[in-house]
C-alpha positions as protocol buffer text, in pm:
chain_id: "A"
residue {
  index: 1
  type: MET
  ca { x: 7666 y: 14322 z: 5068 }
}
residue {
  index: 2
  type: CYS
  ca { x: 7301 y: 14411 z: 5046 }
}
residue {
  index: 3
  type: THR
  ca { x: 7342 y: 14458 z: 4671 }
}
residue {
  index: 4
  type: TYR
  ca { x: 7393 y: 14082 z: 4647 }
}
residue {
  index: 5
  type: SER
  ca { x: 7185 y: 13952 z: 4937 }
}
residue {
  index: 6
  type: THR
  ca { x: 7066 y: 14078 z: 5274 }
}
residue {
  index: 7
  type: PRO
  ca { x: 7300 y: 13944 z: 5544 }
}
residue {
  index: 8
  type: LYS
  ca { x: 7141 y: 13782 z: 5849 }
}
residue {
  index: 9
  type: GLN
  ca { x: 7242 y: 13778 z: 6217 }
}
residue {
  index: 10
  type: VAL
  ca { x: 7445 y: 14098 z: 6169 }
}
residue {
  index: 11
  type: ILE
  ca { x: 7658 y: 14195 z: 6468 }
}
residue {
  index: 12
  type: VAL
  ca { x: 7869 y: 14510 z: 6437 }
}
residue {
  index: 13
  type: GLU
  ca { x: 8196 y: 14502 z: 6632 }
}
residue {
  index: 14
  type: ASP
  ca { x: 8132 y: 14147 z: 6745 }
}
residue {
  index: 15
  type: LYS
  ca { x: 8318 y: 14033 z: 7058 }
}
residue {
  index: 16
  type: PRO
  ca { x: 8254 y: 13659 z: 7064 }
}
residue {
  index: 17
  type: THR
  ca { x: 8527 y: 13585 z: 7323 }
}
residue {
  index: 18
  type: ARG
  ca { x: 8378 y: 13844 z: 7561 }
}
residue {
  index: 19
  type: ARG
  ca { x: 8727 y: 13922 z: 7690 }
}
residue {
  index: 20
  type: LYS
  ca { x: 8993 y: 14181 z: 7623 }
}
residue {
  index: 21
  type: GLY
  ca { x: 9263 y: 14054 z: 7392 }
}
residue {
  index: 22
  type: GLY
  ca { x: 9034 y: 13814 z: 7206 }
}
residue {
  index: 23
  type: ILE
  ca { x: 8910 y: 13842 z: 6851 }
}
residue {
  index: 24
  type: GLU
  ca { x: 8716 y: 14158 z: 6772 }
}
residue {
  index: 25
  type: PRO
  ca { x: 8596 y: 14149 z: 6412 }
}
residue {
  index: 26
  type: ASP
  ca { x: 8435 y: 14459 z: 6269 }
}
residue {
  index: 27
  type: LEU
  ca { x: 8131 y: 14257 z: 6167 }
}
residue {
  index: 28
  type: PHE
  ca { x: 7978 y: 13914 z: 6199 }
}
residue {
  index: 29
  type: CYS
  ca { x: 7704 y: 13805 z: 5961 }
}
residue {
  index: 30
  type: ILE
  ca { x: 7555 y: 13511 z: 5785 }
}
residue {
  index: 31
  type: PHE
  ca { x: 7576 y: 13596 z: 5419 }
}
residue {
  index: 32
  type: LYS
  ca { x: 7419 y: 13373 z: 5156 }
}
residue {
  index: 33
  type: GLY
  ca { x: 7398 y: 13090 z: 5409 }
}
residue {
  index: 34
  type: SER
  ca { x: 7758 y: 13103 z: 5535 }
}
residue {
  index: 35
  type: PRO
  ca { x: 7891 y: 13261 z: 5856 }
}
residue {
  index: 36
  type: PHE
  ca { x: 8164 y: 13525 z: 5827 }
}
residue {
  index: 37
  type: TRP
  ca { x: 8371 y: 13742 z: 6054 }
}
residue {
  index: 38
  type: ILE
  ca { x: 8476 y: 14049 z: 5860 }
}
residue {
  index: 39
  type: GLU
  ca { x: 8785 y: 14257 z: 5931 }
}
residue {
  index: 40
  type: ILE
  ca { x: 8803 y: 14587 z: 5746 }
}
residue {
  index: 41
  type: GLN
  ca { x: 9163 y: 14712 z: 5730 }
}
residue {
  index: 42
  type: ARG
  ca { x: 9204 y: 15054 z: 5576 }
}
residue {
  index: 43
  type: ASN
  ca { x: 9545 y: 15114 z: 5737 }
}
residue {
  index: 44
  type: GLN
  ca { x: 9844 y: 14905 z: 5644 }
}
residue {
  index: 45
  type: TYR
  ca { x: 9979 y: 14684 z: 5921 }
}
residue {
  index: 46
  type: SER
  ca { x: 10289 y: 14470 z: 5942 }
}
residue {
  index: 47
  type: GLU
  ca { x: 10269 y: 14107 z: 5834 }
}
residue {
  index: 48
  type: GLN
  ca { x: 10346 y: 14010 z: 6196 }
}
residue {
  index: 49
  type: LYS
  ca { x: 10054 y: 14212 z: 6334 }
}
residue {
  index: 50
  type: MET
  ca { x: 9813 y: 14062 z: 6081 }
}
residue {
  index: 51
  type: GLN
  ca { x: 9938 y: 13710 z: 6150 }
}
residue {
  index: 52
  type: ALA
  ca { x: 9896 y: 13776 z: 6524 }
}
residue {
  index: 53
  type: LYS
  ca { x: 9534 y: 13867 z: 6451 }
}
residue {
  index: 54
  type: ILE
  ca { x: 9486 y: 13540 z: 6259 }
}
residue {
  index: 55
  type: ASN
  ca { x: 9653 y: 13353 z: 6547 }
}
residue {
  index: 56
  type: LEU
  ca { x: 9383 y: 13492 z: 6779 }
}
residue {
  index: 57
  type: TYR
  ca { x: 9117 y: 13347 z: 6549 }
}
residue {
  index: 58
  type: GLU
  ca { x: 9295 y: 13011 z: 6560 }
}
residue {
  index: 59
  type: GLU
  ca { x: 9314 y: 13030 z: 6940 }
}
residue {
  index: 60
  type: PHE
  ca { x: 8939 y: 13086 z: 6948 }
}
residue {
  index: 61
  type: PHE
  ca { x: 8890 y: 12800 z: 6702 }
}
residue {
  index: 62
  type: PHE
  ca { x: 9072 y: 12559 z: 6934 }
}
residue {
  index: 63
  type: SER
  ca { x: 8877 y: 12681 z: 7238 }
}
residue {
  index: 64
  type: ASP
  ca { x: 8554 y: 12531 z: 7100 }
}
residue {
  index: 65
  type: GLU
  ca { x: 8366 y: 12823 z: 7265 }
}
residue {
  index: 66
  type: TRP
  ca { x: 8245 y: 12925 z: 6920 }
}
residue {
  index: 67
  type: LYS
  ca { x: 8034 y: 12609 z: 6899 }
}
residue {
  index: 68
  type: ALA
  ca { x: 7794 y: 12757 z: 7157 }
}
residue {
  index: 69
  type: LEU
  ca { x: 7746 y: 13099 z: 6993 }
}
residue {
  index: 70
  type: HIS
  ca { x: 7378 y: 13193 z: 6966 }
}
residue {
  index: 71
  type: TRP
  ca { x: 7365 y: 13192 z: 6586 }
}
residue {
  index: 72
  type: GLN
  ca { x: 7478 y: 12829 z: 6549 }
}
residue {
  index: 73
  type: LEU
  ca { x: 7203 y: 12605 z: 6415 }
}
residue {
  index: 74
  type: GLU
  ca { x: 7089 y: 12340 z: 6662 }
}
residue {
  index: 75
  type: ASP
  ca { x: 7012 y: 12079 z: 6400 }
}
residue {
  index: 76
  type: ARG
  ca { x: 7354 y: 12095 z: 6230 }
}
residue {
  index: 77
  type: SER
  ca { x: 7720 y: 12063 z: 6320 }
}
residue {
  index: 78
  type: ALA
  ca { x: 7870 y: 12390 z: 6442 }
}
residue {
  index: 79
  type: LEU
  ca { x: 8048 y: 12597 z: 6177 }
}
residue {
  index: 80
  type: PHE
  ca { x: 8348 y: 12823 z: 6240 }
}
residue {
  index: 81
  type: PRO
  ca { x: 8304 y: 13138 z: 6033 }
}
residue {
  index: 82
  type: SER
  ca { x: 8540 y: 13219 z: 5751 }
}
residue {
  index: 83
  type: VAL
  ca { x: 8743 y: 13535 z: 5811 }
}
residue {
  index: 84
  type: ILE
  ca { x: 8719 y: 13797 z: 5539 }
}
residue {
  index: 85
  type: LEU
  ca { x: 8992 y: 14059 z: 5535 }
}
residue {
  index: 86
  type: ILE
  ca { x: 8869 y: 14356 z: 5335 }
}
residue {
  index: 87
  type: THR
  ca { x: 9189 y: 14538 z: 5256 }
}
residue {
  index: 88
  type: PRO
  ca { x: 9367 y: 14690 z: 4958 }
}
residue {
  index: 89
  type: VAL
  ca { x: 9687 y: 14518 z: 5080 }
}
residue {
  index: 90
  type: ARG
  ca { x: 9749 y: 14144 z: 5044 }
}
residue {
  index: 91
  type: TYR
  ca { x: 9904 y: 14002 z: 5359 }
}
residue {
  index: 92
  type: ALA
  ca { x: 10103 y: 13678 z: 5371 }
}
residue {
  index: 93
  type: VAL
  ca { x: 9889 y: 13537 z: 5653 }
}
residue {
  index: 94
  type: THR
  ca { x: 9816 y: 13168 z: 5683 }
}
residue {
  index: 95
  type: SER
  ca { x: 9613 y: 12922 z: 5882 }
}
residue {
  index: 96
  type: ASP
  ca { x: 9579 y: 12549 z: 5856 }
}
residue {
  index: 97
  type: HIS
  ca { x: 9256 y: 12558 z: 6054 }
}
residue {
  index: 98
  type: ILE
  ca { x: 9043 y: 12854 z: 5947 }
}
residue {
  index: 99
  type: ARG
  ca { x: 8953 y: 12992 z: 5608 }
}
residue {
  index: 100
  type: ILE
  ca { x: 9094 y: 13337 z: 5536 }
}
residue {
  index: 101
  type: ILE
  ca { x: 8967 y: 13531 z: 5238 }
}
residue {
  index: 102
  type: GLN
  ca { x: 9145 y: 13853 z: 5136 }
}
residue {
  index: 103
  type: VAL
  ca { x: 8962 y: 14091 z: 4904 }
}
residue {
  index: 104
  type: ALA
  ca { x: 8956 y: 14465 z: 4842 }
}
residue {
  index: 105
  type: SER
  ca { x: 8574 y: 14475 z: 4844 }
}
residue {
  index: 106
  type: ILE
  ca { x: 8261 y: 14264 z: 4871 }
}
residue {
  index: 107
  type: HIS
  ca { x: 8223 y: 14306 z: 4496 }
}
residue {
  index: 108
  type: GLU
  ca { x: 8563 y: 14138 z: 4448 }
}
residue {
  index: 109
  type: LEU
  ca { x: 8453 y: 13858 z: 4683 }
}
residue {
  index: 110
  type: MET
  ca { x: 8140 y: 13797 z: 4481 }
}
residue {
  index: 111
  type: GLU
  ca { x: 8327 y: 13801 z: 4149 }
}
residue {
  index: 112
  type: LYS
  ca { x: 8590 y: 13564 z: 4287 }
}
residue {
  index: 113
  type: TYR
  ca { x: 8336 y: 13309 z: 4408 }
}
residue {
  index: 114
  type: LYS
  ca { x: 8103 y: 13349 z: 4113 }
}
residue {
  index: 115
  type: SER
  ca { x: 8384 y: 13252 z: 3875 }
}
residue {
  index: 116
  type: SER
  ca { x: 8518 y: 12973 z: 4101 }
}
residue {
  index: 117
  type: HIS
  ca { x: 8167 y: 12831 z: 4148 }
}
residue {
  index: 118
  type: LYS
  ca { x: 8106 y: 12845 z: 3772 }
}
residue {
  index: 119
  type: LYS
  ca { x: 8440 y: 12672 z: 3709 }
}
residue {
  index: 120
  type: GLN
  ca { x: 8360 y: 12399 z: 3966 }
}
residue {
  index: 121
  type: ARG
  ca { x: 8019 y: 12347 z: 3811 }
}
residue {
  index: 122
  type: GLU
  ca { x: 8170 y: 12309 z: 3464 }
}
residue {
  index: 123
  type: GLU
  ca { x: 8443 y: 12070 z: 3583 }
}
residue {
  index: 124
  type: ARG
  ca { x: 8230 y: 11859 z: 3820 }
}
residue {
  index: 125
  type: PRO
  ca { x: 7860 y: 11925 z: 3774 }
}
residue {
  index: 126
  type: LYS
  ca { x: 7741 y: 11703 z: 4062 }
}
residue {
  index: 127
  type: VAL
  ca { x: 8017 y: 11747 z: 4321 }
}
residue {
  index: 128
  type: VAL
  ca { x: 8108 y: 12063 z: 4511 }
}
residue {
  index: 129
  type: SER
  ca { x: 8414 y: 12020 z: 4726 }
}
residue {
  index: 130
  type: SER
  ca { x: 8565 y: 12245 z: 4990 }
}
residue {
  index: 131
  type: SER
  ca { x: 8892 y: 12240 z: 5174 }
}
residue {
  index: 132
  type: ASN
  ca { x: 8902 y: 12091 z: 5522 }
}
residue {
  index: 133
  type: GLY
  ca { x: 8526 y: 12042 z: 5526 }
}
residue {
  index: 134
  type: ILE
  ca { x: 8463 y: 12419 z: 5512 }
}
residue {
  index: 135
  type: LYS
  ca { x: 8173 y: 12508 z: 5287 }
}
residue {
  index: 136
  type: ILE
  ca { x: 8093 y: 12855 z: 5162 }
}
residue {
  index: 137
  type: ASN
  ca { x: 7778 y: 12921 z: 4970 }
}
residue {
  index: 138
  type: LEU
  ca { x: 7795 y: 13255 z: 4786 }
}
residue {
  index: 139
  type: THR
  ca { x: 7598 y: 13176 z: 4475 }
}
């Protein structure tokens, strides 16, 4: 990550729910202005186990507890971090409420968003849209 930009508010093995059985991402950080929870999966898990993990993130999303986390900016609406799964395996996980990004590496993430940002800029030079009001700034 530091090759691209120094992440801020880095928390290793973050436990934002402060309870057993809640989400436990490997890392939280604000990277290029956007908050992320990062899950690094080197072992292959079942689709069900990975979806159960995403379901925990959704449960936390609906709790609204995340709106009071210390890194939230006071002068802006609270943002729920995107979840990055760094894994060589692509899982068929879904969420209608949180953004899930699956990549094999941070380099792949940067390449993916560099090309999508460039494409958006070419198609609509003045408007940058995001799904469900979620904005990610990686450029």
